[in-house]
N, C-alpha and C positions, 0 to 999 in steps of 0.2 A: 655472452652465455645465453642460449635461448628460453625463455620462461614460459611456463604456460597460462593461460588466463586462470587459471583455478588456482598456482600459486601467487601469481599476481594481485590478484584481489585479496588472498589471504595474507599476504604480506603487507599490503595496505594497512587491513584492518590491524596488524602486528604493528604497525608504527615501524615498520622495517625499508619501506621505499618511500622515505622523505620527499616532497617534489613531482609525486607523481600522480596523474592526471587523469582518474577516472570518472570519466563526462557522463552523466547520460539525463534526460528530459521526457515527461511526458507530457502530452497535448489534448487542449481540448481538440475534438473532429472540427468543429469553426472554425479553429482557428486555423489549422491545415488548408480546408477550404479556401479561408480569405488570402493564405499566402499562395495558393496556387495562380488566384486572379491579381496577384501583386508578381509573380513571374518565376513564384518556385515548381519543379519539375511536377508532373501531375502526380507521378506513380509515389510523392508522400502521403496521399491522402490513401488509410488504411481500407481496404476492402470490406472486412468484415469486422463485426464486434469480436470475431473469436480471434483475429486475427491484431488486432489492438493490442489484447493482452498477451498475445502468446508474441507479438512484435512482427514490425514489418521490415525485412532486412534491408531495401530501399533508402529509408529513413535511417535506418542505422548506420549504413554505409554512406550516404550523403552526408549527415553530421559526424561521422566518424565516431559513434556513441561504442562506449564498451557496455558490453552486455552481459546478462545474467539470464539465467534459466527457470523460471518458478513451475513447480510440479503440479501445474495446476489440475492434472487429469484429476490425482489424487484429493476427492473432493473433504477436505477439512479447512480450506477459508474462502477467500474472495476468490470466486471461479469462472469458466468463462463459460458457465452455464447461460445459453439468453433466455431471461422472461420474458419470451413472445406469444401472446396472444394470437391463437389462428386467424387467418382469414386477412391479411394486416397487407398491406402492399410494401412499409417500411419497417426497418426494424426501431425498437423506441426505451430500450434499456442498454446499459453498458455492461453490467455482472449482476452477481448474487453477493450480498456479502454477510450469508450466511449459509453454513455447510450443511443444506438440508437435502437427504438423501432416500425416499424419494422426494423430487420438488411439488410443488402444489401446481394444481394444472392452471395457466393461466388463464383466461378469460375478461372478456370486455364488461363491464359494469355500466358504464352508458358514454355517450359521445354527445359532441353538439359542431356545430360551425368550426371552433377555434380549437376545441382543447378533447381527449380521450382518456378514459378512467378506468383503469384495469387494474386484477389481479396479478402479482408476479408469483415467479418460483418458489420464492420465499413465504408467501402468503398475505405479503403487504399490499395496499390499494395505494393505487397513485395515480396522478391523476399528468399529461404533460401536451404541449403543446404540439398541435400538427407540424406547422409550420419551423417547428425546430425540437423535434422529438429527441435530440442528443442533450440538449439541455436539462440542469438539475433539475430532476422533478418533483412534484408539490406530495407529500405524504399526508395521506388522510388517515388511514387506519393500519394496524397490525395484527398479528393473528394471538398474540398473547396479551390474557384481559387479566387472567387467574389460575387459580387450580390446578380447575378443570380442562380450560384450556392450553393449559402449560404441558397437563398429563396426557394427551393427544397430540399436540405439537412433538412429545418427546422421543414417542417412536420415532421420529425423521433424522434422531441423533445417535443414532446407533453406529458404534463402529466398525461391527460385524456384518452390515449391509452391503453384500458381495459389489452393488453399482456404486460404491464410494470408491472403488480401486477400478485400475484399467483391465477389459475384461482378459487381455493375454498376458500376466505381469509379467514372465520371462523375458518376452519382447520388450515390454514397457522398461525392465530393468537395465538389460541389455542397451537400450538404448540410449534411457538416461546417464548411464556411466560410461557410455562413448563420448558425450557433449562434452566439447573443449571451453564452453562455459561453466562459469560457476553456476550450481543449483540452489534453489531457496525451497524449501516447503514451508508452506502456511502451521501455522501452531496452538491457531487460536486467537481469545479476546474474551475478557471478561465481565470490560464493562458494552466493547463493541458489539460484539455477537450480543450481549443480552437487548442493547438499542435496539438491533434491527430486528426482534420477536416482538419488543414491549411498546416501542416507542419512546420517544426524551424525555418528555414529562412526565409520564407516566414511571418510568424506570426510576426514577427522581423520586417519587413519592413511596413508593414500594421497596428504596432501601432503608424507610422508617416505618410503612405502614404492615409490611410482612418480610421481614429480613429472612425466615427461613424459609420463604419460597425463594428468593434470589441466591441464597444457601443452594438450593437443592437444583436449580438453574445452572449458575459455577460448578457443580459438581458436575453435572452429567458433562457439561464442557470440559471440565478436566479428565473425565474418564473416556470420551472420544477421541481427545488429544492425543494422551498420552497411548492408546490403544494404534493410533495411525503412524505416530511415531514411533515405534516398536515396529510394527509390522514392516514400512519405509525404510529407516534408517538399516533396519537388518539386512537390506538387501542393496539399497543406493547409497551412494557416498555425496551428500549434501556438502556445502560449501557457510551456507546460511540457514539460520530458521528464520519467521518472521510474525508477531504477533500485528495485529491490529485491533487498536482500539478507537482513535478520535474522542478521546475524554475529557479535553480543553476546547475553553472559547476564549479570546480576546485577554479577557484580565486573568482568567487562572483554570485550575479545573473545576469541571462541571460537579463533580462530588469532593467530600475533602480529603486532602490526605491520609486521615484517619482512619475514615472508611476503607480507603484503598489500602493502608496497611492490614485493618481485620480481615476485611474479604477478600482481596485479591492477593496481597504478599505470597501468602502461603502458596498457594495454587500457583502461581510463578514459579514461587521455587522449584515446586515440585517438577514442574515442565523441563526447566532451565539445569535442573540437576540428571535429568533423564537425559537432557539433549548433550550434554558435557561427556556424559557415560559411553557416548556414541561419537567421539573426538569432534562434537559441532561446538564453539568456541565464540561463534559471531551469531548474536542472539539481538535481533534487530526489532524495533518498534515503531509503528507507522503513527501519530496521534498528531493531531494538528492543533490549531490555538497556542498558548502561554504554557507550556510545559513544565516552566524554573522549579516547581514545588513540587512536580514528581520526579524529575530523573535522581536524586537522592536515592529515593525508593527501587527506583526500578533497578539502577544498579545495587542494589544491597538485595534487589531478589534475584540478580545473574543479567540481567538485559542490560547491552552495554553497546546499543549501536540505535540511535532516534534520528527520526526525520520525521517533515523536514526543519523544524524551526522557523516556523513562519514570522519572519520581522514586524510583519502586520502587528503581530500580537504580542510584540515586543521582546522576543528573543533575541540576544546578543551572544551570535556565536563566539567571537574573541574571547569575551567575556567568561564564555562557559569554557573554550578550551583552558583558559589563564585557570580556572578553578578547580577543574576534575581532570585536566590533564590526560596521560595513557589512560586514565580508568575508561574514556566514553570514544568511543565511533562517531563523528559527526557528518550527516550528510546534509542537503537542501542548502536553505543559508540565504540565499539570494533571492533580493526582495524583488517579486513580481511587479510590482508597480515603479521598478527603476527602468525596467524593459521596454513599459510605455513611455515614460519621459522621452527617452531620446540617448543619445552618443553619450551626451557628457554626463546624465543621471550612470548608466549603464558603467561608465567608466570609474565612476566616483564611487558606485556600489561595490564592484568588482576589486579596486586596488585598495579598499578601505579592510579588505577582511582575505581576500581568496591566498596572494600573496604567503601571508603571517600561519593561514590554516595550513594552507600546502605543504611548506616547507616542516611544519609541525609532526605532519603525518597523519592518519587515521582517518579521514577527511574526502569525501567523496560530493564534491559540489551538485548541486541544481538548483532550477529556480524553486521555491520553497512552495509546491505543489504543480498544480498542472498550467504550462505555458497557457493564458488567457488570450482570445483572439483581438484583444485592445492591440498585443504587441506586435508590431510590423514585422515583414518577413526584413528588409534590408537591417531595422535594430536586433534583430535575433543571430541574423548572422555577424551582425559588428560584436554583437556576445560570447558569440562562440571564437572568434579568430582573437578575440581580449584575452578570452580562458588559455587558449594555445600560447599566446603571446608570454604568459606566463609562466606557463611550464615549458616555455622554449622549444614548443611546436612549431612546425613548419606552419602557415596559416593557409586555409581552405580557399577554393576559389569558388563562388555560387554564380 
């Protein structure tokens, strides 16, 4: 019996298709450029930044990836809007991780032989290397510093700004509902978005020094996201909602679980309840670092799909599955460092967890974040075919 990609995705999420491999990875551009020099077809390099987020059909077909489609055109989460100062001959930033509309006007602040500093579309001041503009930038400053700067910034988080949505809404609705792949809607981040506005160090102090201001910021994000959800899900059927947080590091959360419970959980719950009222019960959260202390809080708040469970941060996917069973959908979990070390390490990494997790169901394996340029094309192809072998799929010829 034929099954649609949307049905298959949901069945995996609902633990109805044990053993079914839904595989997809994301890559640093430098990785793909190095692979072409190592013998990969040049079409795997994604031509533009927008396509990097929307996907490269050749790349997907080449590795037989399973695809989903994010509603990036609805500006509620990480966006395809490229923060590009005028007059440059190369692109220098990947995306904006704050749903501001209108964006700040990008402009160059300073430039020397090796670097360029600029203000991007979210008002952050960044420095990038000229010879590697896709490398993670150095963050120099952020737009929100106090109540006055927040009041100015807040106007860019209005859910009713027309530019937040595609101009021809009816045509967009028809196009998205006609997609064969599952659809995903960004629905916010109560730490991640605030960090993008304020900066990591300043926000951690602000939770103590000005909690009323933190509450005001979170309420605006909540208002923005709930209004976007209502407008979008009234017309478009999505299979997944997506939070972006990045609120942990190698040793655990950047803020205490008690603060997550106080500031974030009531707001998470309002969004997850709203999503479920529209029939969306796959609610995903992206956070790097060791998330062990926060998993039970996210589950309590209605979030049931977490990615990427970075291995270097101490996350043990097998132990997590045994602890939470079918309450939690697991994504990621493949140690990127193993793919760097070679085939023996890759086999050990995959076989120590993937057969068990795949057979349990509710599992979407991937490398635990972007595939780094240290991974050779040969090693990655070996990894792909090993994963396919575990799932009893025919190996690919590269």
